[in-house]
N, C-alpha and C positions, 0 to 999 in steps of 0.2 A: 440608654445607660450601657456602659461597657466595662470591661474588666482589664486591668493592667498589671503586669508582673515584670520586675526588673531584678536580676541577680548579677552580681559582679564578684570577681575573684582576682586577687593580686598575687601572682606567682612569685615575684620578687620586686625589687624597687624599680626595675626597668620594664617589666612585662605584666600587663593585666588584660583581662577579658571581661566582657559583659554580654549577657543574654537578656533580651527584653521581648515582650509580646503584648499584644492588645487583642482582645476578643470582643466583638460587637455581636450580641445575640440576635439582632434583627429588630424590626419595628412592626407593630400592629397599629394601624391607623383606622379611622372611621370607615373607609371604603377600600383599604389596601393592606397588603401584607408584603413585607420586604425581608428577604433572607439576610442572615448575618454575614459577617466578614471577619477575617483574622489577619494579623500582621505580626511578624516576628523578625528579630535582627540578632546577628552575632557581630560583635565589635571586638577587635584585638588592637591594643596599643603597645608599641615598643619604642622606648627611648634609648638614646645613645649619648655619649660624650657628657656624662654627668647630668643628663636631663636637658641639655641645651638643644638637642635636635631629636626628631623622632618621626615615626611613620604610624599610620593607622589604616586598618582594613575593616570595612563594614560590609556584610552580606545580608541582604533582606530577602526573606522568603525563598531560601535556596531549595527547599523540598517541594514547595508548591509555587512554581513560577507564574502561574496564572490563576485568576479567581473569577468565578461567575457569581453574579448577583441577580437573583430572580425577584420580580415584582408582579404581583397579581392585584389588579384593580377591578372591583366589582360594584355595580350599581343595579338599579331595577331594570334599566334598558341597555346596559352596556357592560361588557366584560373585556378586559385586556390583560394579556400576559406578556411580559417582556423579560429578556435575559440579556444582561450586559456582561461583556468580557473585559477584564482589566489585567494587563500584564503587570505583575507586582515584583518581579525579580529585579533587584538593583544591586550594583556593586559600586562601592565608593572607596577610593584610595586617596589618602591625605598625607601630607608631610608638613613639618614645621621646623623652624630654626629660630632660636632666640638670639636677638641682637642686643647687646648692652648688658647692664647689670642693674638689678633692682636694689635700690637703697632706701632704707627707711631711717630718717633722722628724727630724733626726738628734739623738739625745740628747747632751747635753754630757758630756764625760768629764774626769776629773781624773787627772793623772799626778804621782806623787810621785817625785822624783829622790833618789838615795842619795848625794849629794855631801856 
């Protein structure tokens, strides 16, 4: 079981930011112990031209660009300890452009009166 947090803030109609994070406290199994992990992101969105185009930048784990996960497996005749390395720093840059116009049309209805 993990924990998740997400906070967003809209500076104005064209600029917003979001911070999110996940914390996994680790696992204890019948014969093993696995340390936890964490993941967090910063996302900034900026739109232009009345919302018809925009860019976004997402940075994941900027303060901790690598993560180590330790696992200890123990039984009556065997013991193993392993340490795994995960590079978790990611940068994502996105852009969008809207083509066309969204239209919602209400269908016409007919009403028959019983007069």
